[in-house]
C-alpha positions in Angstrom: 35.1 -222.3 52.1 34.2 -218.7 52.4 37.7 -217.7 51.3 37.6 -220.1 48.4 34.4 -218.5 47.2 35.8 -215.1 47.6 38.9 -216.2 45.5 36.6 -217.5 42.7 34.7 -214.2 42.7 37.9 -212.2 42.5 39.3 -214.4 39.7 36.0 -213.9 37.8 36.5 -210.1 37.8 33.4 -208.3 36.4 32.0 -211.6 35.0 29.2 -213.5 36.8 29.8 -216.9 38.1 26.8 -219.2 38.7 25.9 -220.6 42.1 25.8 -224.0 40.4 29.3 -223.5 39.1 30.6 -222.5 42.6 28.9 -225.5 44.3 30.3 -227.9 41.6 33.9 -226.5 41.8 33.9 -226.6 45.6 31.9 -229.8 46.0 29.3 -228.2 48.3 25.6 -227.5 48.1 24.2 -224.3 46.6 22.7 -223.6 50.1 26.2 -223.7 51.5 27.4 -221.3 48.8 24.5 -218.9 49.6 25.4 -218.9 53.3 28.9 -218.0 52.5 27.8 -215.2 50.2 25.6 -213.8 53.1 28.7 -213.9 55.4 30.8 -212.1 52.9 28.2 -209.4 52.5 28.1 -209.0 56.3 31.8 -208.3 56.2 31.1 -205.5 53.7 31.8 -207.2 50.3 29.3 -205.9 47.7 28.2 -209.0 45.8 25.6 -208.7 43.0 23.3 -211.6 42.6 21.3 -212.5 39.4 18.8 -215.4 39.3 20.0 -216.3 35.7 23.7 -215.3 35.9 24.8 -216.0 39.4 27.1 -213.8 41.5 29.8 -211.2 40.9 32.0 -209.2 43.2 31.3 -205.5 42.8 33.6 -204.0 45.5 35.6 -205.1 48.6 35.5 -203.4 52.0 38.5 -201.8 53.8 39.1 -204.6 56.2 42.3 -206.1 57.3 42.0 -209.7 56.1 44.9 -212.3 56.1 43.3 -213.8 53.0 43.1 -210.4 51.2 46.8 -209.7 52.1 48.0 -213.2 51.0 46.1 -213.0 47.7 48.8 -212.4 45.1 51.5 -211.8 47.8 54.7 -212.8 46.1 57.0 -213.3 49.0 59.0 -216.3 50.2 59.3 -215.5 53.9 57.6 -212.4 55.1 53.8 -212.8 55.4 53.6 -216.5 54.7 52.0 -216.8 58.2 49.8 -214.0 59.3 48.2 -213.7 62.8 45.2 -211.4 62.9 43.8 -210.0 66.2 40.8 -207.8 66.7 42.5 -206.1 69.7 45.8 -206.5 71.5 47.9 -204.5 73.9 50.7 -204.2 71.4 51.5 -206.2 68.3 55.2 -205.9 69.2 54.6 -207.5 72.6 52.6 -210.3 71.1 55.3 -210.8 68.4 58.1 -210.9 70.9 56.2 -213.6 72.9 55.7 -215.9 69.9 59.2 -215.2 68.6 60.7 -216.4 71.9 58.5 -219.5 71.6 60.0 -220.3 68.2 57.5 -219.0 65.6 58.7 -219.2 62.0 60.6 -216.3 60.5 58.5 -213.8 58.6 55.4 -214.2 60.9 53.3 -211.1 60.7 51.1 -210.0 63.6 48.2 -207.6 62.7 45.6 -206.0 64.9 42.6 -203.8 64.2 43.4 -201.9 67.3 46.0 -201.7 70.1 45.3 -200.7 73.7 48.9 -199.9 74.5 50.6 -199.1 71.2 54.2 -198.1 71.6 56.8 -196.0 69.8 60.5 -195.3 70.5 61.7 -194.1 73.9 58.6 -195.3 75.6 56.2 -193.0 73.7 52.6 -194.2 73.2 51.1 -194.7 69.7 47.5 -193.8 69.1 45.8 -196.9 67.6 42.3 -196.0 66.6 40.3 -199.1 65.4 39.6 -199.9 61.8 41.5 -196.9 60.4 45.2 -197.6 60.7 47.8 -200.3 60.2 49.3 -201.9 63.3 51.6 -204.7 62.6 54.8 -206.4 63.7 57.1 -208.8 61.7 59.4 -211.4 63.3 62.8 -211.7 61.6 65.8 -213.9 62.4 68.7 -212.2 60.5 72.2 -213.7 60.6 73.7 -210.3 61.4 75.6 -208.9 64.4 73.6 -206.8 67.0 75.6 -203.7 66.0 74.2 -204.0 62.5 70.5 -203.9 63.5 70.1 -200.2 63.0 70.2 -200.6 59.2 67.1 -202.8 59.4 65.1 -199.8 60.7 66.5 -197.8 57.8 65.4 -200.5 55.4 61.9 -200.6 56.9 61.5 -196.9 56.5 62.5 -197.2 52.8 60.0 -200.0 52.4 57.2 -197.9 53.9 57.7 -194.9 51.7 58.0 -197.1 48.6 54.8 -198.9 49.5 52.9 -195.7 50.1 54.1 -194.3 46.8 53.1 -197.4 44.8 49.6 -197.7 46.4 48.6 -194.1 46.9 50.9 -192.1 44.7 51.9 -190.0 47.7 55.5 -189.0 48.2 56.5 -189.3 51.9 59.7 -188.3 53.6 61.8 -190.0 56.3 63.0 -188.3 59.5 65.9 -190.2 61.0 65.7 -192.8 62.0 62.2 -194.1 61.9 59.5 -191.5 61.3 57.6 -191.2 58.0 56.5 -187.6 57.3 53.9 -186.0 55.2 54.2 -182.2 55.0 55.4 -181.4 58.5 53.4 -184.2 60.3 54.0 -187.8 61.2 52.1 -190.5 59.4 54.0 -193.6 60.4 56.4 -194.8 63.0 58.7 -197.8 63.2 59.9 -199.6 66.4 62.6 -202.2 66.1 63.2 -204.4 69.1 65.9 -207.0 69.4 66.6 -210.2 71.4 70.3 -211.0 71.1 73.4 -212.5 72.6 76.9 -210.9 72.6 77.7 -211.8 69.0 74.4 -212.7 67.3 70.8 -211.7 67.0 68.2 -214.3 68.1 65.3 -212.4 66.6 64.1 -208.9 65.7 60.5 -207.6 66.0 59.9 -204.9 63.5 56.8 -202.9 64.5 55.1 -200.5 62.1 52.2 -198.2 63.0 50.6 -196.2 60.1 47.8 -193.7 60.1 45.8 -194.6 57.0 42.1 -193.5 56.9 41.7 -191.3 59.9 39.9 -187.9 59.3 41.8 -184.7 60.2 39.4 -184.1 63.0 40.3 -187.5 64.5 43.6 -186.0 65.7 43.0 -184.1 68.9 45.1 -182.2 71.4 48.9 -182.3 70.6 48.3 -184.8 67.9 46.4 -182.2 65.8 49.7 -180.4 65.3 52.0 -183.4 64.9 50.1 -186.2 63.2 48.2 -186.9 60.0 46.9 -189.8 58.0 47.3 -190.8 54.3 43.6 -189.9 53.8 43.7 -186.6 55.6 46.9 -185.5 53.7 45.4 -186.6 50.4 42.2 -184.5 51.0 44.3 -181.5 52.0 46.2 -181.9 48.7 42.9 -181.8 46.8 42.8 -185.5 45.9 39.2 -186.9 45.9 39.4 -190.3 47.6 37.1 -192.0 50.0 39.7 -194.2 51.7 42.8 -196.3 51.0 42.7 -200.1 51.1 44.8 -201.1 54.1 45.1 -204.7 53.0 46.6 -203.6 49.7 49.0 -201.3 51.6 50.1 -204.1 53.9 50.6 -206.5 50.9 52.8 -204.0 49.1 54.7 -203.2 52.3 55.5 -206.9 53.0 56.7 -207.3 49.4 59.0 -204.2 49.6 60.2 -205.3 53.0 61.2 -208.7 51.9 63.4 -207.4 49.1 65.2 -205.0 51.4 65.5 -207.6 54.1 67.3 -209.9 51.7 69.7 -207.1 50.9 70.4 -206.5 54.5 71.1 -210.2 55.2 73.5 -210.3 52.2 75.2 -207.2 53.4 74.2 -205.2 50.3 73.1 -202.1 52.2 74.5 -199.3 50.0 71.5 -199.2 47.8 69.3 -199.0 50.9 71.2 -196.1 52.3 71.2 -194.3 49.0 67.4 -194.7 48.7 67.0 -193.5 52.3 68.9 -190.4 51.4 66.6 -189.6 48.5 63.6 -189.4 50.9 65.4 -187.8 53.9 64.0 -184.7 55.5 66.8 -184.7 58.0 70.0 -184.4 56.0 71.1 -180.8 55.5 68.9 -179.6 58.4 69.8 -178.2 61.8 69.2 -180.9 64.4 69.2 -181.2 68.1 70.6 -184.5 69.5 69.3 -185.2 72.9 70.3 -188.1 75.1 69.9 -188.9 78.8 72.9 -186.9 79.9 73.8 -184.7 76.9 72.5 -182.4 74.3 74.1 -180.8 71.3 73.2 -179.2 68.0 74.5 -179.1 64.5 73.9 -180.0 60.9 72.9 -183.5 59.8 75.4 -184.1 57.0 75.2 -187.8 56.2 74.2 -191.3 57.2 76.8 -194.1 57.6 76.7 -197.5 56.0 75.4 -199.0 59.3 72.6 -196.4 59.7 74.2 -193.9 62.0 73.5 -190.2 61.5 76.5 -188.0 61.1 76.1 -184.6 62.6 78.6 -181.7 62.2 78.2 -180.1 65.6 78.4 -176.4 66.4 81.8 -177.0 67.9 83.1 -178.3 64.6 83.2 -181.9 65.6 81.4 -184.5 63.5 79.6 -187.0 65.7 77.8 -190.2 64.7 74.5 -190.8 66.4 73.2 -194.3 66.9 70.5 -193.7 69.5 68.8 -190.9 71.4 66.3 -188.4 70.3 66.9 -186.4 67.2 64.7 -183.3 66.7 64.8 -181.6 63.3 64.4 -177.8 63.1 61.0 -177.0 61.6 59.8 -180.6 61.7 57.4 -182.0 64.3 57.2 -178.9 66.4 60.9 -178.2 66.9 61.5 -174.6 65.9 
């Protein structure tokens, strides 16, 4: 009932709605309405009350709420089911478990904090509570395992598009999965796959985004390599208190569904072209480092299936699907 009252308040906009009206619409007592109003206020919603006029919603808190995210979420698959957790070891771990158990496609796992957040190549991801976005999406695409790389490319495009629409900030993409502001990382993407020889059983697409951390929240090595949307905005002279994480998530899910549909249909050229517009990798010197090899060259292109083409110092053009790619001048590589 609390969510229904919140919905009515949002629909009323700046207008008051009477307690009697709410109780009548929802077929509950005015006491029950008042209790729900008190609960909403405890969550941080600022609700003005007038004995003669009723209630109106003044402002909403920056909380990750499945209801807030689903409100006006125009997707058909992604985000129709949202699992919210106060704390988890890793949203990807949780999502892989429920995916193996048969959860519906498009299920989103969200957490306020992670105790063992992970990035690519076994790296850890700092997951401070109530400031970032830590989420995983379960997908079941009818594509071959070798085509999965393009899904990470699509996710990175979805992230920069959502950031631009919600905050107005232009972000860059470092191949294959880092979202960059200035010379620092603001978001990482981790795609994990369960597959057989010729088909994908499921994908778990993990996204970790720094949103409302202060610059001083990043300590040690992170001070030189990481930032948040808020910290970057303040550095750029924008006067903001915080960004709404639920709004960012809603826009991200919407962007992701459109791009996911394109991947499944095999219409990936537009995704690749959009990725190139935001790339901070192409045209730069890169170091490609694998377990038993290392070479350098110029990143010249990205293939239709998401591989990075590197013109190496020995003149050979090599296509990179996995491994660590360090870009000269970005994230500490000089």
